[in-house]
Structures are given as structure tokens and as C-alpha cells.
C-alpha positions as CSV (number, residue, x, y, z in Angstrom):
1,M,-16.9,-0.1,-30.1
2,L,-18.6,0.2,-26.7
3,S,-15.9,-2.0,-25.3
4,T,-13.6,1.1,-25.4
5,L,-15.8,2.6,-22.6
6,K,-14.9,-0.5,-20.6
7,L,-11.2,0.1,-21.0
8,G,-11.7,3.8,-20.0
9,K,-13.3,2.6,-16.8
10,S,-10.6,-0.1,-16.3
11,L,-7.6,2.2,-16.9
12,G,-9.3,5.0,-15.0
13,R,-10.7,2.9,-12.2
14,R,-9.0,5.2,-9.6
15,A,-9.4,8.5,-11.2
16,A,-12.7,9.6,-9.8
17,Q,-12.1,7.9,-6.5
18,L,-8.7,9.3,-5.5
19,R,-8.4,12.0,-2.9
20,P,-5.3,14.2,-2.1
21,F,-4.3,12.9,1.3
22,S,-3.2,16.2,2.8
23,A,-6.8,17.5,2.5
24,L,-8.4,14.5,4.1
25,P,-9.1,13.9,7.8
26,A,-6.9,11.3,9.4
27,V,-8.4,7.9,9.9
28,T,-8.8,6.7,13.5
29,F,-8.4,2.9,13.8
30,N,-9.9,1.2,16.8
31,E,-7.5,-1.4,18.1
32,V,-8.7,-5.0,18.2
33,K,-6.8,-7.1,20.7
34,F,-6.4,-10.8,20.3
35,V,-8.5,-12.7,22.7
36,K,-8.3,-16.4,23.7
37,E,-11.9,-17.7,23.6
38,D,-13.7,-20.9,24.3
39,V,-14.0,-22.8,21.1
40,E,-17.5,-24.2,21.9
41,K,-18.8,-20.7,22.7
42,V,-17.4,-19.4,19.4
43,M,-19.0,-22.3,17.5
44,M,-22.4,-21.4,19.0
45,E,-22.2,-18.0,17.3
46,L,-21.9,-19.5,13.8
47,P,-25.0,-19.6,11.7
48,D,-26.7,-23.0,11.2
49,Y,-24.8,-24.6,8.4
50,N,-24.5,-28.1,7.0
51,F,-22.0,-29.1,4.5
52,Y,-24.5,-30.9,2.3
53,E,-27.7,-29.1,3.3
54,M,-28.7,-25.5,3.9
55,K,-31.2,-25.0,6.7
56,E,-33.2,-21.9,7.3
57,S,-32.0,-20.2,10.5
58,V,-35.6,-19.1,11.3
59,P,-39.0,-20.6,10.3
60,N,-40.5,-19.3,7.1
61,P,-43.1,-16.7,8.3
62,Y,-45.0,-17.0,5.1
63,Q,-45.3,-20.8,4.9
64,G,-48.8,-21.7,3.8
65,T,-49.6,-18.2,2.4
66,T,-51.6,-18.3,-0.8
67,L,-51.2,-16.0,-3.7
68,D,-54.4,-14.1,-2.9
69,R,-52.9,-12.6,0.3
70,S,-50.2,-9.9,0.2
71,I,-47.3,-10.6,2.5
72,L,-46.8,-6.9,3.0
73,L,-50.0,-6.4,5.0
74,D,-48.1,-6.2,8.2
75,P,-44.6,-5.2,7.3
76,P,-42.1,-4.9,10.1
77,A,-41.0,-1.4,11.0
78,P,-37.6,-0.7,9.2
79,A,-34.6,0.1,11.4
80,L,-33.1,3.0,9.4
81,T,-29.4,3.5,10.1
82,A,-27.3,6.0,8.3
83,P,-24.3,4.3,6.6
84,K,-21.0,5.1,8.3
85,V,-17.5,4.0,7.4
86,E,-15.7,2.4,10.4
87,F,-12.1,1.4,10.9
88,S,-10.2,-1.0,13.1
89,K,-6.8,-2.5,13.3
90,L,-5.8,-5.9,14.7
91,E,-2.8,-6.3,16.9
92,N,-0.8,-7.7,14.0
93,G,-1.3,-4.6,11.9
94,L,-4.1,-5.8,9.6
95,K,-6.6,-3.0,8.8
96,V,-10.3,-3.6,8.8
97,A,-12.8,-1.2,7.3
98,S,-16.5,-1.5,6.6
99,I,-19.7,0.3,5.8
100,D,-23.2,-1.1,6.6
101,K,-25.8,0.0,4.0
102,Q,-28.2,-2.6,5.4
103,G,-28.0,-4.6,2.2
104,L,-28.7,-8.3,2.2
105,T,-25.5,-9.3,0.3
106,A,-22.1,-8.6,1.9
107,R,-19.2,-7.7,-0.3
108,L,-15.9,-8.8,1.2
109,G,-12.4,-8.0,-0.1
110,L,-9.0,-8.9,1.3
111,F,-6.4,-6.6,-0.3
112,V,-2.7,-7.4,-0.2
113,N,0.0,-4.9,-1.1
114,A,1.8,-7.2,-3.5
115,G,1.7,-7.5,-7.2
116,S,3.8,-7.8,-10.4
117,R,5.8,-4.6,-9.7
118,F,7.5,-6.5,-6.8
119,E,8.6,-9.4,-8.9
120,T,12.2,-10.1,-9.9
121,S,13.9,-12.0,-12.7
122,A,13.9,-15.0,-10.5
123,N,10.1,-15.2,-10.1
124,F,8.4,-13.4,-13.1
125,G,4.7,-14.2,-13.1
126,V,4.6,-15.3,-9.4
127,S,1.8,-12.8,-8.5
128,H,-0.4,-14.4,-11.2
129,M,0.5,-17.8,-9.9
130,V,-0.5,-16.8,-6.4
131,S,-3.9,-15.6,-7.7
132,L,-4.4,-18.9,-9.6
133,M,-3.9,-20.7,-6.3
134,G,-6.6,-18.7,-4.5
135,F,-9.3,-20.7,-2.8
136,K,-7.4,-23.9,-3.1
137,S,-6.3,-26.2,-0.2
138,T,-5.4,-24.6,3.1
139,A,-4.4,-26.1,6.4
140,H,-8.1,-26.1,7.4
141,L,-9.9,-27.0,4.2
142,S,-9.1,-29.1,1.2
143,H,-9.8,-27.6,-2.2
144,L,-12.9,-29.8,-2.6
145,R,-14.2,-28.7,0.8
146,T,-13.5,-25.1,0.0
147,V,-15.4,-25.3,-3.3
148,K,-18.3,-27.2,-1.8
149,T,-18.5,-24.7,1.1
150,L,-18.7,-21.7,-1.3
151,E,-21.3,-23.6,-3.4
152,Q,-23.5,-24.2,-0.4
153,L,-23.2,-20.5,0.6
154,G,-24.1,-19.4,-3.0
155,A,-20.7,-17.7,-3.4
156,D,-18.9,-20.1,-5.7
157,S,-19.5,-17.8,-8.7
158,S,-18.6,-14.6,-6.8
159,S,-15.4,-15.8,-5.3
160,A,-12.2,-14.7,-7.1
161,C,-8.6,-13.8,-6.6
162,T,-7.0,-11.3,-9.0
163,A,-3.5,-10.0,-9.3
164,G,-2.7,-6.5,-10.3
165,R,0.4,-4.4,-10.5
166,E,0.3,-3.2,-6.9
167,E,-2.2,-5.5,-5.2
168,I,-3.6,-9.0,-5.0
169,V,-7.3,-9.1,-4.1
170,Y,-9.4,-11.9,-2.7
171,T,-13.2,-11.2,-3.0
172,V,-16.3,-13.0,-2.0
173,D,-20.0,-12.0,-2.2
174,V,-22.2,-13.8,0.3
175,Q,-25.4,-13.3,2.2
176,R,-24.6,-11.2,5.2
177,E,-25.5,-13.8,7.8
178,Y,-22.8,-16.1,6.5
179,V,-19.9,-13.6,6.9
180,P,-18.6,-15.6,10.0
181,L,-18.1,-18.6,7.8
182,V,-16.4,-16.8,4.9
183,V,-13.9,-14.5,6.7
184,P,-11.8,-17.4,8.1
185,L,-12.0,-19.1,4.7
186,M,-10.5,-16.0,3.0
187,V,-7.9,-15.4,5.7
188,G,-6.8,-19.1,5.3
189,N,-5.6,-18.3,1.7
190,V,-3.0,-15.8,3.0
191,L,-2.2,-17.3,6.3
192,F,-1.6,-21.0,5.6
193,P,-2.1,-22.1,1.9
194,R,-0.9,-25.6,1.4
195,L,0.3,-25.1,-2.2
196,L,0.1,-28.8,-2.9
197,P,2.2,-29.9,-5.9
198,W,-0.7,-31.5,-7.8
199,E,-2.8,-28.4,-7.3
200,V,0.0,-26.2,-8.5
201,K,0.5,-28.4,-11.6
202,G,-3.2,-28.2,-12.4
203,A,-3.2,-24.4,-12.0
204,S,-0.2,-24.0,-14.3
205,G,-2.5,-25.2,-17.1
206,E,-4.6,-22.1,-16.7
207,V,-1.7,-19.8,-17.8
208,D,-2.3,-20.4,-21.5
209,G,-6.0,-19.9,-21.0
210,A,-5.4,-16.5,-19.4
211,K,-3.1,-15.5,-22.2
212,Q,-5.6,-16.4,-24.8
213,A,-8.4,-14.6,-23.0
214,L,-6.1,-11.5,-22.8
215,E,-5.4,-11.5,-26.5
216,A,-9.1,-12.0,-27.3
217,N,-9.9,-8.9,-25.3
218,P,-8.5,-5.8,-27.2
219,D,-9.3,-3.5,-24.3
220,D,-7.1,-5.4,-21.8
221,M,-4.5,-6.1,-24.4
222,V,-4.0,-2.3,-25.2
223,S,-3.8,-1.6,-21.5
224,E,-1.1,-4.3,-21.2
225,L,0.9,-2.9,-24.1
226,L,0.5,0.7,-22.9
227,H,2.0,-0.2,-19.5
228,K,4.9,-2.1,-21.0
229,A,5.8,0.8,-23.3
230,A,5.3,3.4,-20.6
231,Y,7.5,1.7,-18.0
232,C,9.9,-0.3,-20.2
233,N,11.3,-3.3,-18.2
234,N,10.6,-1.9,-14.8
235,T,8.0,-1.9,-12.0
236,L,4.7,-1.0,-13.5
237,G,5.8,-2.3,-16.9
238,L,6.0,-5.8,-15.5
239,S,3.0,-7.8,-16.6
240,P,0.5,-9.2,-14.0
241,Y,0.1,-12.2,-16.3
242,A,2.4,-15.2,-16.2
243,S,3.8,-16.3,-19.5
244,A,5.6,-19.3,-21.0
245,R,8.9,-18.2,-19.6
246,S,7.3,-18.2,-16.2
247,M,6.7,-21.9,-16.3
248,P,10.0,-23.0,-14.7
249,Y,9.2,-20.8,-11.7
250,F,5.6,-22.2,-11.3
251,A,6.5,-24.2,-8.2
252,P,5.3,-24.2,-4.6
253,E,8.7,-22.9,-3.4
254,T,8.5,-19.8,-5.6
255,M,5.1,-18.9,-4.4
256,R,5.8,-19.6,-0.8
257,G,8.9,-17.3,-1.0
258,F,6.8,-14.6,-2.5
259,L,4.2,-14.9,0.3
260,L,6.9,-14.8,3.0
261,D,8.3,-11.6,1.4
262,H,5.1,-9.7,0.9
263,F,2.1,-11.2,2.7
264,A,2.6,-9.7,6.2
265,P,-0.7,-8.5,7.9
266,E,0.7,-4.9,8.0
267,R,0.3,-5.0,4.2
268,M,-3.3,-6.2,4.2
269,V,-6.7,-4.5,4.4
270,L,-10.0,-6.4,5.0
271,V,-13.0,-4.5,3.6
272,G,-16.7,-5.3,4.0
273,V,-19.8,-3.6,2.6
274,N,-23.2,-4.5,4.1
275,V,-21.7,-6.0,7.2
276,A,-21.7,-4.9,10.8
277,H,-18.2,-3.7,11.7
278,S,-18.1,-5.4,15.0
279,E,-18.8,-8.7,13.4
280,L,-16.2,-8.2,10.6
281,S,-13.4,-7.2,13.0
282,K,-14.3,-9.9,15.5
283,W,-14.1,-12.7,13.0
284,A,-11.0,-11.3,11.5
285,M,-9.4,-11.3,14.9
286,R,-10.5,-14.9,15.5
287,A,-9.1,-16.0,12.1
288,F,-5.6,-14.7,13.2
289,A,-5.7,-15.1,17.0
290,D,-4.3,-18.7,17.2
291,Y,-1.7,-18.5,14.4
292,N,1.6,-16.9,13.8
293,A,1.2,-14.6,10.8
294,I,4.0,-13.9,8.3
295,P,6.4,-11.4,9.9
296,M,6.9,-8.0,8.3
297,K,10.0,-8.0,6.1
298,K,11.7,-4.9,4.6
299,R,11.5,-5.0,0.9
300,E,13.2,-3.0,-1.8
301,E,10.7,-0.8,-3.5
302,A,12.1,0.6,-6.8
303,K,10.5,3.8,-8.0
304,A,8.6,3.5,-11.2
305,A,10.6,5.0,-14.1
306,Y,8.4,6.4,-16.8
307,T,10.1,5.9,-20.2
308,G,7.4,6.4,-22.8
309,G,7.6,4.6,-26.0
310,D,5.9,2.8,-28.8
311,L,4.5,-0.8,-28.8
312,R,2.2,-2.4,-31.4
313,M,0.9,-5.8,-31.9
314,E,-1.1,-7.4,-34.7
315,G,-4.3,-9.1,-33.4
316,S,-7.4,-10.8,-34.6
317,S,-9.6,-7.7,-34.3
318,P,-10.6,-6.2,-37.6
319,F,-10.4,-2.7,-36.0
320,C,-7.4,-0.7,-34.9
321,H,-7.3,-0.2,-31.1
322,L,-5.1,2.7,-30.2
323,A,-4.1,4.4,-27.0
324,L,-2.1,7.6,-26.6
325,G,-0.8,8.3,-23.1
326,F,1.4,10.5,-21.0
327,E,2.7,10.3,-17.4
328,S,0.1,11.4,-14.9
329,V,0.3,12.2,-11.2
330,P,0.8,9.5,-8.5
331,W,-1.8,8.4,-6.0
332,G,-2.8,11.2,-3.6
333,Q,-1.0,14.2,-5.1
334,K,-2.7,17.6,-5.0
335,E,-2.9,17.7,-8.8
336,L,-5.1,14.6,-8.9
337,A,-8.4,16.6,-8.8
338,P,-7.4,18.8,-11.8
339,V,-6.4,15.7,-13.7
340,A,-9.7,13.9,-12.9
341,L,-11.4,17.0,-14.3
342,L,-9.3,16.9,-17.4
343,Q,-10.4,13.3,-17.9
344,T,-14.1,14.5,-17.5
345,I,-13.6,17.3,-20.0
346,L,-12.2,14.9,-22.6
347,G,-14.9,12.4,-21.7
348,G,-15.8,9.9,-24.3
349,G,-18.2,9.0,-27.1
350,S,-19.5,6.1,-29.1
351,A,-20.9,5.8,-32.6
352,V,-23.6,3.4,-31.4
353,Y,-24.6,4.7,-28.0
354,S,-25.7,8.2,-27.0
355,G,-27.7,7.7,-23.8
356,I,-27.5,9.5,-20.5
357,G,-24.0,9.7,-19.1
358,S,-22.3,8.7,-22.4
359,G,-20.5,12.0,-22.8
360,V,-22.2,13.3,-25.9
361,T,-21.1,16.9,-25.1
362,S,-17.5,16.0,-24.2
363,R,-14.6,17.1,-26.3
364,L,-13.8,13.6,-27.6
365,S,-17.4,13.1,-28.6
366,T,-17.8,16.4,-30.4
367,Q,-14.3,16.8,-31.9
368,V,-13.4,13.2,-32.8
369,V,-16.3,10.7,-32.8
370,K,-18.9,12.9,-34.4
371,Q,-16.4,14.2,-37.0
372,S,-15.8,10.9,-38.6
373,P,-18.0,7.9,-39.5
374,F,-15.0,5.7,-39.2
375,V,-14.4,6.2,-35.5
376,E,-16.2,3.6,-33.4
377,S,-15.5,5.1,-30.0
378,C,-13.1,7.1,-27.9
379,S,-12.6,7.4,-24.2
380,A,-10.3,9.3,-21.8
381,F,-8.5,7.4,-19.1
382,N,-6.5,8.1,-16.0
383,T,-5.0,5.6,-13.6
384,S,-2.7,6.4,-10.6
385,Y,-0.3,4.3,-8.7
386,T,1.8,5.0,-5.6
387,D,4.6,6.8,-7.5
388,S,3.3,7.4,-11.1
389,G,0.3,7.3,-13.3
390,L,-1.0,7.2,-16.9
391,F,-3.3,9.7,-18.6
392,G,-4.5,9.5,-22.1
393,V,-7.1,8.5,-24.7
394,Y,-8.1,5.1,-26.0
395,G,-9.9,4.9,-29.3
396,V,-11.2,2.3,-31.8
397,S,-11.6,3.0,-35.5
398,Q,-11.7,1.3,-38.9
399,A,-8.2,0.0,-39.6
400,D,-7.6,2.3,-42.7
401,K,-8.6,5.4,-40.8
402,A,-6.4,4.9,-37.6
403,G,-4.1,7.7,-38.7
404,D,-6.9,10.2,-39.0
405,M,-8.3,9.2,-35.6
406,A,-4.8,9.5,-34.0
407,K,-4.3,13.0,-35.3
408,A,-7.7,14.1,-34.2
409,V,-7.1,12.7,-30.7
410,A,-3.7,14.4,-30.5
411,K,-5.3,17.8,-31.5
412,T,-8.0,17.4,-28.9
413,M,-5.6,16.5,-26.2
414,A,-3.2,19.4,-27.1
415,G,-6.2,21.8,-26.6
416,L,-6.5,20.8,-22.9
417,T,-4.3,23.7,-21.9
418,S,-7.2,26.0,-22.5
419,V,-10.4,25.4,-20.5
420,S,-13.2,27.9,-20.1
421,K,-15.0,28.6,-16.8
422,D,-18.3,27.2,-18.1
423,E,-16.7,24.0,-19.3
424,L,-14.9,23.6,-15.9
425,T,-18.2,24.2,-14.0
426,K,-19.9,21.5,-16.1
427,A,-17.0,19.1,-15.7
428,K,-17.2,19.5,-11.9
429,A,-20.9,18.7,-11.8
430,M,-20.4,15.7,-14.0
431,L,-17.4,14.3,-12.0
432,K,-19.2,14.8,-8.6
433,G,-22.3,13.1,-10.0
434,K,-20.2,10.2,-11.2
435,M,-18.6,9.8,-7.8
436,F,-21.8,9.8,-5.9
437,R,-23.4,7.3,-8.3
438,Q,-20.4,5.0,-7.9
439,A,-20.8,5.1,-4.1
440,D,-24.2,3.4,-4.7
441,N,-22.4,0.5,-6.3
442,D,-21.3,-1.9,-3.5
443,V,-18.6,-3.5,-5.5
444,E,-17.0,-0.2,-6.6
445,L,-17.3,1.1,-3.1
446,M,-15.5,-2.0,-1.6
447,K,-12.7,-1.6,-4.2
448,D,-12.3,2.1,-3.5
449,M,-12.1,1.7,0.2
450,G,-9.5,-1.2,-0.1
451,Q,-7.3,0.6,-2.6
452,Q,-7.2,3.9,-0.6
453,L,-6.4,2.2,2.7
454,L,-3.9,-0.2,1.2
455,L,-1.8,2.5,-0.5
456,S,-2.3,5.5,1.9
457,G,-3.7,4.3,5.2
458,R,-6.5,6.9,4.7
459,Y,-9.9,7.0,3.2
460,G,-11.7,9.9,1.6
461,S,-15.5,9.8,0.9
462,P,-17.1,11.2,-2.2
463,A,-18.2,14.2,-0.1
464,D,-14.6,14.8,0.9
465,F,-13.5,14.8,-2.7
466,A,-16.4,16.9,-3.8
467,K,-15.1,19.7,-1.6
468,I,-11.7,19.4,-3.2
469,I,-13.2,19.5,-6.7
470,D,-15.1,22.7,-5.9
471,G,-11.8,24.4,-5.1
472,V,-10.1,23.7,-8.4
473,T,-9.6,26.7,-10.7
474,E,-9.0,27.1,-14.5
475,S,-5.4,27.8,-13.8
476,D,-5.0,24.5,-11.8
477,V,-6.5,22.5,-14.7
478,S,-4.3,24.3,-17.3
479,A,-1.2,23.8,-15.2
480,A,-2.0,20.1,-14.8
481,A,-2.5,19.7,-18.6
482,K,0.8,21.4,-19.4
483,K,2.6,19.2,-16.9
484,I,1.1,16.0,-18.4
485,L,1.7,17.0,-22.0
486,S,5.3,17.9,-21.3
487,S,6.1,14.2,-20.6
488,K,7.1,11.7,-23.2
489,L,4.4,10.2,-25.4
490,T,3.4,6.5,-25.0
491,L,1.7,4.8,-28.0
492,A,0.1,1.4,-27.9
493,A,-1.8,-0.2,-30.7
494,Y,-3.5,-3.6,-31.2
495,G,-5.5,-5.3,-33.9
496,D,-5.0,-4.1,-37.5
497,T,-2.3,-1.5,-37.0
498,H,-1.0,-1.0,-40.6
499,S,-2.1,2.6,-40.8
500,V,-1.0,3.8,-37.3
501,P,1.4,6.8,-37.8
502,H,5.0,6.6,-36.9
503,Y,5.9,7.4,-33.3
504,A,7.9,10.5,-34.4
505,A,4.9,11.8,-36.3
506,M,2.6,11.5,-33.3
507,E,5.2,13.2,-31.1
508,A,5.3,16.1,-33.5
509,A,1.5,16.3,-33.5
510,F,1.6,17.3,-29.8
511,K,4.2,20.1,-30.3
């Protein structure tokens, strides 16, 4: 149903945000030197904070005010400052980026260029294990102290560590005045985690829960199956979820070895939204200044080998969840803008929702969803990695009609080689509008900045990408579609899959 739109957003989380690097201005990083400082003076800069009690840093100016008086009678003059993306780099190579939109809640993300694609047969599932150990005991704070600190700051529900295929991300949302307290806490997770045996044992019990949650979410399950089929037994096909076979590796030594191999500061990016850049870079420097960070170690980075293939799994869902995909362009290639426009042209549609921005005039909506009462929803996706990508369509239908939906989707995708000028003009406007709307979302903006800097060392704003989109022609889009459709098909299905056509039949449908 509507959940398919979520998968389209999940699989295509980078599509509307990627910029061809050659067309972007180079980023200038201001160097931040490590400075030995007086500890007492540093402590004086911290906001008032008590472990068991939160005190207001300033007296309440409205204390004693009754409800018959407006507190806006004498509002302070706003200090309007245009948001600007700023960049710095610590001596040890860690990149710092921020944009201050004057919001009250700071969104912080610590991105590490490590994930399941860097795992080996000796440590399958280790990136998931590392994420489960996020915000546990460090050399400075016990697990209990960490949890209580985040609770007191109101950030216990917004703190998370997630492992992906190419990155592990630590995130915290906190009131901006408490950034000086949170930055050292986040850095402690990558600089000196204790990985205590009893905490590791406790976290290992969460693996089964994560697997059950995955199987209960058809969107995520189809994405998992799609990657496994598309990159069979290599790099991007390795699951970011630990499994039962990973349990023998779930030990402090395995995780510590992975950290030593991949968690060098040169492979990290600290991103903040709604935070002053000087404050963020200063407290990042202080968090590293007195400690020896993990040294940069050369690692073998195997190129992703796209294989294509067919993978189906019966699940508890009464519907058939089906994805058809092809190899797309890697992160930062010049064809990325045409591919993003192809995704917009395909769009998506739902049988139960047709509001603004739902894609009611897109090809999938008009040629697939509206043509059959048995199709619940369809959505195009595109996701790019450093050396490969996936482009395709994910749909949900009544189980008996999965074959009809699959054939209709194949016919619609095959027609992408022909795009009219009017259709391209509309797609450009829609894509640019989506990008600018996403820029207003602090969480999406933080993720976008982190992913771009982590994988390319550059950052392109929505305005930069809008210029690139305007330069795309019909021939560019047609060439991108032909290149994508010339790759081998990947098919993934979950739920009730009894009527999904044979792989060979679906291949023939694209000829």
C-alpha cells in the first residue's frame, strides 16, 4: 500500500540529492589545529548541567505572567542570518560541516565510511554488531551514565547508530545549547568504546529482534533481497544485518579489529544542522585533542560486481511485494541527473492516496496503478553507491495479480527510451521542487551533507544541482534509459509470490 512510497524513498534516498562532482565547486576546508587548553577554562564554557537535575541557564522572563497578557507585546528584534554551509578539517583528517538555520534543535551526525561491503568471511555481520554497541560504555562514561545523560538532555529517543552498506552513522538531536555536551559523547563511541563482554552479550540478543523486524517490514525485506540478487555474494550484496551465522563472531575482539581497520578520522565526517560552525569544530577538536586516534590503514576495496538475478521469499504479507531493477550509475557520475529525471518521470502512485506530490500524473500512476484495481501502489527508486547503483520499480499488488502488475511495470519501464520535451520539462520542475523541499527538512539535509562529503569530499547544494538539471536534454535522458535497460534484470519478491512470472519471462518482457 502506501508503504511502497516509503521504500521508494528508502531505496532512492540519494537520487534527488546527488550531484555530478565535476560540475561542482571545490570545497575549501578551514584547518582546525589541535590546541592544548586549560581544563578549568574549558569547563566554564559548558552549559549549566546537573546529572540528576536540569537547570535553566537564564531566569524565566515570563515568570508570573498571567494568561490575560500576551508574551509577544515586546518581542526581541530577530537576528536574521542567511544559512551558509561551512567546512573545516581537523589536523587528524576528520571533516566538519555545518549549516545554521537558526533552529532551536541541533541535528548532529557522525558518519564513518565503513559498512557491510567491507566485511569478510571472518567477520560477517560486524558492522551491525558495531551499530548495536553504539552509545554503550566508553572510556569516559558507563552505559548507564550515557543513557542518563541523553535522557537529561531530552535526546534519548533521538540518539541512534545505524549500519548501512557503505557507512555507519551516529545521530543525536538535541537543543542547540547542549551541543558542547553531546559532541564529546558521540566521538567517544568511535574513539574509545570499551566493548565490555557483558554489554556485548546483551547486545547479541538484539540480532534476532532486528531480523524479525526486517521480515515484518516488506519494504525493507524487498530492498534486502534486491541487493542480494543484484550483487550476488559480493560487496553491496552483503547484508548490513547480522544473522545466526554471525553469532560466533559477535565478540569484542571482532568489533575492535573492525574499528582498527576502518575507523580512522580521515574516513569520518561530523555534520551539524542548526549549530554554529565555530562551536561544532571547536568541540570536535577538543574531543580528539588529548587522544591518539586510530591511524589510517590501507584497506582492500573490491569493486562492486553487478550480477543481476532472481530472489524470492515467502512472507507473512497477504500481498505480493515485487521489485524489478537494473544497474544504475555510481555516485557522482554525469549521467546521475538524467537518471534522477527518469525516476521522476516514472514517479509513483497509490490506490488509496492522491494528494499533492503523490505523482498522480506520472507514468506509473497512469499506466499501472490506474489501469488495475488490484495494484495497491507502485514507486520508482534509484540509489547510488561509490561504484554502482540500482534503478527500478517497486510495486505491491493482490497476490493473484502479481504477474499482470509485473508485465505492466516492464512495459512502462521499457518505454523510458522515449521522452517528450513537455514531459521532461515537467519532470525537471518536479525534481527541483522536491530537492528544495527536502532542503527544509533538517534531518534529510544532515544526511545529504554527510553522505556527499563522506563519499566524495565535496558538497553540492540544491541550487547547484538545479543548474545541472536544467542542462539535461531529451537525448541525455534517452541515452541514460538505454544504458540502464541494457544491463541484466534483477527481480526480488516477498510475501505471497506464487503468481510472480519466471525470471526468463520477465527478461523477455524488456526485449
